[in-house]
C-alpha positions in Angstrom: 53.3 122.6 126.3 55.7 119.9 127.3 58.7 119.3 124.9 58.1 115.5 124.8 55.1 116.1 122.5 57.4 117.4 119.7 59.8 115.5 117.4 63.6 115.8 117.7 63.6 117.7 114.4 61.8 120.6 116.0 64.9 121.5 117.8 66.6 122.0 114.4 64.1 124.6 113.2 65.0 128.3 113.5 62.9 131.4 112.8 63.6 133.5 109.7 64.7 137.0 110.9 63.2 138.3 107.7 59.7 136.9 108.5 60.0 138.1 112.1 60.5 141.6 110.7 57.4 141.2 108.6 55.4 140.3 111.8 56.7 143.3 113.7 56.1 146.1 111.2 54.1 147.2 108.2 56.7 147.2 105.4 54.8 149.9 103.5 55.1 152.2 106.5 58.9 152.1 106.8 62.0 152.2 104.6 62.4 148.4 104.1 65.6 147.1 102.5 64.9 143.8 104.3 62.8 141.5 102.2 63.2 140.0 98.8 59.9 141.2 97.6 59.5 142.0 93.9 58.0 145.3 93.1 54.2 145.2 92.7 54.7 147.3 89.6 56.1 144.2 87.8 52.8 142.3 88.3 51.0 142.5 84.9 47.5 142.5 86.5 45.5 143.1 83.3 47.4 140.4 81.3 47.0 138.0 84.2 43.2 138.7 84.4 42.9 138.1 80.7 45.0 134.9 80.8 43.0 133.5 83.7 39.8 133.9 81.6 41.5 132.2 78.7 42.5 129.3 80.9 39.0 128.8 82.2 37.6 128.9 78.6 40.3 126.5 77.4 40.4 124.0 80.2 37.2 124.4 82.1 36.8 122.4 85.3 40.1 120.6 84.5 41.9 123.7 85.6 40.5 123.2 89.1 40.9 119.5 89.5 43.8 117.5 91.0 46.7 117.0 88.5 49.9 115.1 87.9 52.5 115.3 90.7 55.2 116.1 88.0 53.1 119.2 86.9 50.8 119.7 84.0 52.3 118.7 80.7 51.8 122.2 79.2 53.9 123.9 81.8 56.6 121.2 81.8 56.8 121.5 78.0 57.1 125.3 78.2 59.8 125.2 80.9 61.7 122.5 79.0 61.7 124.6 75.8 62.8 127.7 77.7 65.6 125.9 79.4 66.6 123.8 76.4 66.1 120.4 78.1 63.9 117.3 77.6 60.5 117.4 79.2 61.2 114.2 81.1 63.9 116.2 83.1 61.4 118.8 84.3 59.5 118.6 87.6 57.2 121.5 88.6 57.5 122.5 92.3 55.3 124.6 94.6 57.9 127.4 94.7 61.7 127.0 94.4 61.8 126.9 98.2 60.1 123.6 98.0 62.7 122.5 95.4 65.4 123.2 98.0 63.5 121.5 100.7 62.6 118.4 98.7 66.2 118.0 97.4 67.4 118.0 101.0 64.7 115.6 102.1 65.6 113.2 99.3 69.4 113.4 99.5 70.4 114.1 103.1 70.6 112.0 106.2 71.1 113.6 109.6 74.8 114.4 109.9 75.5 114.5 106.2 77.5 117.4 105.0 76.2 120.1 102.7 78.8 122.4 101.2 77.8 126.0 100.4 79.0 129.5 100.1 79.4 131.8 103.1 77.2 133.8 103.1 74.4 131.8 101.6 70.6 132.0 101.2 68.8 132.0 104.6 65.9 129.9 103.4 68.2 127.1 102.3 70.1 127.2 105.6 66.8 126.8 107.4 65.9 123.8 105.3 69.3 122.2 105.7 69.2 122.6 109.5 65.7 121.2 109.7 67.0 117.9 108.3 70.0 118.1 110.7 72.6 118.5 108.0 76.1 119.5 108.8 76.6 122.8 106.8 80.1 123.8 105.8 80.5 127.3 104.3 83.3 128.6 102.2 83.8 132.4 101.6 84.3 133.6 98.1 87.8 134.6 97.1 88.7 136.5 93.9 91.8 134.3 93.7 90.2 131.2 92.1 93.0 128.9 93.1 92.7 129.9 96.7 88.9 129.6 96.4 88.9 126.1 95.2 91.7 125.2 97.6 89.5 126.3 100.5 86.8 123.8 99.3 89.5 121.2 99.0 90.5 121.8 102.6 86.9 121.5 103.9 86.4 118.3 101.9 89.6 116.9 103.4 88.3 117.7 106.9 85.0 116.0 106.1 86.7 112.9 104.8 88.9 112.8 107.8 85.8 112.8 110.0 84.4 109.9 108.1 81.3 112.0 107.0 79.4 111.9 103.7 79.1 114.9 101.5 75.6 115.0 100.0 75.8 118.1 97.7 77.1 121.5 97.1 74.4 124.2 97.2 75.2 127.2 95.1 73.4 130.3 93.8 75.7 131.1 90.9 73.8 134.1 89.5 73.4 137.3 91.6 73.5 135.4 94.8 71.2 136.0 97.7 72.4 137.8 99.9 75.6 139.1 98.3 74.4 139.8 94.7 77.7 138.4 93.4 78.0 135.8 90.5 80.4 133.0 89.8 82.5 133.3 86.7 82.5 130.5 84.1 85.8 129.2 85.3 84.6 129.1 88.9 81.5 127.1 87.8 83.7 124.8 85.8 86.1 124.1 88.6 83.3 123.6 91.2 81.7 121.0 88.9 85.1 119.4 88.4 85.4 119.2 92.2 82.0 117.5 92.5 83.1 115.0 89.8 86.4 114.3 91.6 84.8 113.7 95.0 81.5 112.3 93.7 78.9 114.6 95.2 75.9 116.4 93.6 75.3 120.1 93.0 72.1 121.9 93.7 72.1 125.0 91.5 69.5 127.5 92.8 68.8 130.1 90.0 65.7 132.3 90.9 67.4 135.5 89.8 69.2 134.3 86.7 67.0 136.1 84.2 67.3 139.4 86.0 70.6 140.5 84.5 71.2 144.3 84.1 74.7 144.3 82.6 77.3 141.9 81.4 76.9 138.6 79.5 74.9 135.6 80.5 77.1 132.8 81.8 76.3 129.1 81.2 74.5 127.3 84.0 76.3 124.7 86.2 73.7 122.3 85.0 74.8 122.7 81.4 78.3 121.7 82.5 77.2 118.3 83.9 73.4 117.6 83.5 73.6 114.3 85.3 75.3 115.7 88.4 73.6 119.1 88.8 70.0 119.7 89.9 68.9 123.1 88.6 66.2 125.0 90.4 64.2 127.8 88.9 61.3 130.0 90.0 58.4 132.1 88.6 58.4 134.2 91.8 61.0 136.8 90.7 60.1 136.8 86.9 56.3 136.6 87.1 54.6 136.8 90.5 55.5 135.1 93.8 51.8 134.6 94.7 51.6 131.8 92.2 54.1 129.7 94.3 55.5 127.9 91.3 59.0 126.8 90.5 60.8 123.9 88.7 63.6 121.4 89.2 65.6 120.1 86.2 67.7 117.0 86.9 68.5 113.4 85.8 65.3 111.4 85.6 66.4 109.0 88.3 66.7 111.9 90.7 63.4 113.4 89.6 61.7 110.1 90.2 62.7 110.3 93.9 61.5 113.9 94.1 58.3 112.9 92.4 57.6 110.2 95.0 58.6 112.6 97.8 56.2 115.3 96.6 53.3 112.9 96.6 53.5 112.9 100.4 53.9 116.7 100.6 51.3 118.4 98.4 50.1 115.7 95.9 50.6 118.2 93.0 51.5 121.9 92.4 48.5 124.2 92.1 46.8 123.3 88.8 45.1 126.6 87.9 48.3 128.5 88.6 50.3 126.1 86.4 47.9 126.6 83.4 48.1 130.4 83.8 51.9 130.3 83.9 52.0 128.0 80.9 49.8 130.3 78.8 51.8 133.3 80.0 55.1 131.7 79.1 54.1 130.2 75.7 52.3 133.4 74.5 55.4 135.6 75.0 53.7 137.7 77.6 56.2 136.7 80.3 59.2 137.8 78.2 57.5 141.1 77.4 56.8 141.8 81.0 60.2 140.6 82.1 61.9 143.2 80.0 59.9 145.9 81.7 60.9 144.4 85.1 64.6 144.4 84.2 64.5 148.1 83.2 62.7 149.0 86.4 65.1 147.0 88.6 68.2 148.3 86.8 67.1 151.8 87.5 66.6 151.0 91.2 70.0 149.3 91.4 71.8 152.2 89.8 70.0 154.6 92.1 71.0 152.6 95.2 74.6 152.3 94.2 74.8 156.0 93.5 73.2 156.9 96.8 75.6 154.6 98.7 78.5 156.3 97.0 77.1 159.7 98.0 76.0 159.1 101.6 77.8 156.2 103.2 80.5 157.0 105.7 84.1 156.1 105.2 84.8 152.4 106.0 81.6 151.1 104.6 81.8 149.0 101.4 79.3 147.1 99.2 79.0 144.7 96.4 78.1 145.8 92.8 75.6 143.2 91.5 75.2 142.8 87.8 71.6 141.6 88.4 69.2 140.2 90.9 67.6 142.0 93.8 70.3 142.5 96.5 73.6 143.9 97.5 75.7 143.4 100.6 77.1 146.0 102.9 80.2 145.5 105.0 80.9 147.8 107.9 84.2 148.2 109.8 85.3 145.3 112.1 83.6 145.6 115.5 80.2 146.7 114.1 77.4 144.4 115.0 74.4 144.6 112.6 72.1 142.6 114.9 72.7 144.9 117.9 72.3 147.9 115.6 69.0 146.7 114.2 66.6 148.0 116.9 68.1 151.4 116.6 67.7 151.4 112.9 64.1 150.0 113.0 63.1 152.5 115.6 64.2 155.2 113.1 62.1 153.5 110.4 64.8 151.6 108.4 64.8 147.8 108.1 67.6 145.5 106.7 68.7 141.9 107.4 71.8 141.3 109.4 74.4 139.5 107.4 75.4 137.0 110.1 72.1 135.1 109.6 73.4 134.2 106.1 76.7 132.8 107.3 76.5 129.1 108.3 79.0 129.7 111.2 77.5 132.9 112.4 80.3 135.1 111.2 79.7 138.3 109.1 78.5 140.2 112.1 79.5 143.5 110.5 77.5 142.9 107.3 73.9 143.5 106.2 71.8 142.6 103.1 69.9 145.4 101.3 67.1 144.8 98.8 66.4 147.4 96.1 63.4 145.9 94.2 60.6 146.6 96.7 60.6 150.3 97.5 59.9 153.3 95.3 62.9 155.4 94.2 61.7 158.1 96.6 61.7 155.8 99.5 65.1 154.2 98.5 66.6 157.8 98.4 65.3 158.8 101.9 66.0 155.3 103.4 69.7 155.3 102.3 70.2 158.9 103.6 68.6 157.9 107.0 70.6 154.7 107.3 73.8 156.4 106.4 73.3 159.0 109.1 72.6 156.3 111.6 75.7 154.4 110.6 77.9 157.5 110.7 76.8 158.2 114.3 77.6 154.6 115.2 81.0 153.9 113.6 82.7 157.4 113.5 
């Protein structure tokens, strides 16, 4: 079909390599460290079945009708209570991915700059590029002064170019893809940077409640509630099939998101919202979440131990305190994209790290998920991947 039929925006779309993997293979038939799928063991099927019946008995046909764009009051109230905010600051979204996309749609003009970490979440980079944003990534640095200075340098470059910085996008807890978290001081200084240069922060926190060690760190939102938009999700703590998330922000920002969402989906799925509200307010979510945390901690510990045992010299990895991912770094010169076909032919899938870097760097890195597979498959998958890497880099 001729290109003239499509909008200019289509040229800014790019395919998710993760989704392309899913099209190519049956994840259950291979050793897949690729996706961000929760374990099906964490889906409380019987409790969901009972809660669905309770929702139908309680709400009847109302549960299947159109609803408010902001979300049903019951779920907004439950989320507000859980997050310690006023209900007027809560907008329910159809997944946290929609939260990222609608923030970009509302806040960014073509050519505007979005600051982010490097690496950063692939789905966010897809959204940013689809709106023709100028993405500037900054690598994390354990030296906090150097880390903040690197952002200052990028901001200075942007200002010299006469461009507008729309927002900083950050996953402060157990980042996707690296699994790393920001310290309290790093959060404070990034918020101070946003205040100094007058840009917003989009804080994406789908993994925040999946902590396996260490102490919870205050959200960036809590440090400046009027400047930070906080995004949350039920996908990793309940079930992704419900496609529900939330945005917490200043009411003026939420009003723009509210109007934007009217043109996107009218309202989040009503029945799903009532089920999530009942599950949340009854305490069932917290009880199930504790089981999920225990399961994932065991899988994380297993993966870390296996990497230590099997990986060849020169391969390093992050040690996440929570979440679903860790990041491998191979010696310089290794190219994870080129290595992928060999790995997949042997039955092992991962996601090449360069896709998470706004500038295409990180060619010698890969993301590994530990939530999806069984311990037995994790064990065999790591052994197989390590053997392949040893043949490639030694």
